[in-house]
C-alpha positions, 0 to 999 in steps of 0.5 A: 246597303247591308245591315250588320246584325250586332251580336255583341249588342244583342248578347249584352242586352240578354245578359242585362236581362238575365242579371235582372232576373237573377236579382229578382230570384235572389229576393225569393232566396234563389240563386241559379247555379251552373256546374261546368265540367272541363276534362283535361287540358285542352287550351281552347276549351279552357278559355271557353269554359273560363269565359262562361264561369266569369260571365256567371260571376258577372251576372250573379249566377253561382258556378262550380268548375270541375276539372277531372284529369284526361285519364278519367273513365266513363264510369267516373264521369257518370258518377260525377254527373249523378252527383251533380244531378243530385245537388240542389244548388246546381240548376245547370250542368255543362259538359265541355266537348270534346271529351277524351276518346275513352269516354262515352260522350253519348252515354254521358250527355244522356245521363244529365238530368233533362231539367239541368241540361242547359246545353239542350242536348238531351233527347228528352229536350230534343223531343220537347223542342220538336213537340213545341213544349217548354224545353231547354233549347240548344244555346246557339240556335236559340241565339239565332232566333234572338238575333232575328227577333231583336233585329226586327227581321220578319220570320213568320211566312218567310222561307228559311233555309238551314244548311247543316243538319247537326243535332247541336245547331242545324236541326234545332235551328230549323225547329225553332224557325218552324215554331216562329212560323217560317217555312223551313228547308233543311239542306246538307252536304248531300243536297242536290242543286243546293244553290237553287234552294239557297237562292230561294231563302229569305233567311239563310242559316249556314251551319255546315262547318266549311269555310266560305261554303256559301258563295255570292252565287248561292244568295238571293239579293236582300236575304238575311244571312245568319253565319254560324260557322267559325273556321280558322285559316292559317295559310296565306293561300286560304287568307287570299281566297277570302280576304285579299285586299282587306287591310284590317284582316291582313293586319290581324292575320300578320299579327296572329298568324291566323284569321277567322272566317264563317261558313259564308264567303264575305263577298256574299254579305254584300248582296244581303239585306242583313247579316251576322259578321264572323267574328262578332255575330252568332258566336257571342250569343252562345254564352248569353243564351247559356246564362239565360238557360241556367236561369230558366232551368232554375225557375222551371225546377221550382215551378216558377 
């Protein structure tokens, strides 16, 4: 029987710990602060950023939401980031992606002070992470490690296979697993004999951005499956491919006109020893780890 790794419970525990740290820092006259930059009016981004701002309020973290228009230029955004870098009440800077086409995203992310880079995207933090030095790690990969640790899933000595090589998830996830003494293999869309490699995994992390890409034939029985993917399905054909005969998902699909599936086919979960569901798994850790990074940044900036 597969164990479901409950992202909601783990995220709640992390938030509680963050709230306690915030209260402790308050006793020293310190209040961690997060600045969130949301450009334009992208509905999904608005919902996501506002949930982050709300979580800040719940945990006692100061937040400042800045909303430049979608006509903003790269120069204007760089000036905004420079102003946030200089503010002492801001410990973390979050720039919600994607940005409008006219804005140079790479230049903007590089302009963020690495000490305030709570997304962990800056090359300096990427280098520190690789070197095993104190760094702000990307939130989703950090959440993956927390799920494994808090679920008492062994990491040291295990063969971890990461499918996906993005700078945001795949590469840092592999590095964090390596730091936990796993033997790590990184695979991607050009990997030959992919199924042969994934079937060797004790821990399989899927972060390739393709719905149901990892099938049951690609999984070793008893493996721990970590599904980072969030893919929305809109057609009946797509729904039937993954959830035919699932009344709960059927009801959700009829009600909303869409349903979410991860990068791992639901049938593969039946073979696993433990797995993260979608939704309800890794995604819920991302905001929790952002809050943890903001508090960590506040402490690191003050030498605590």
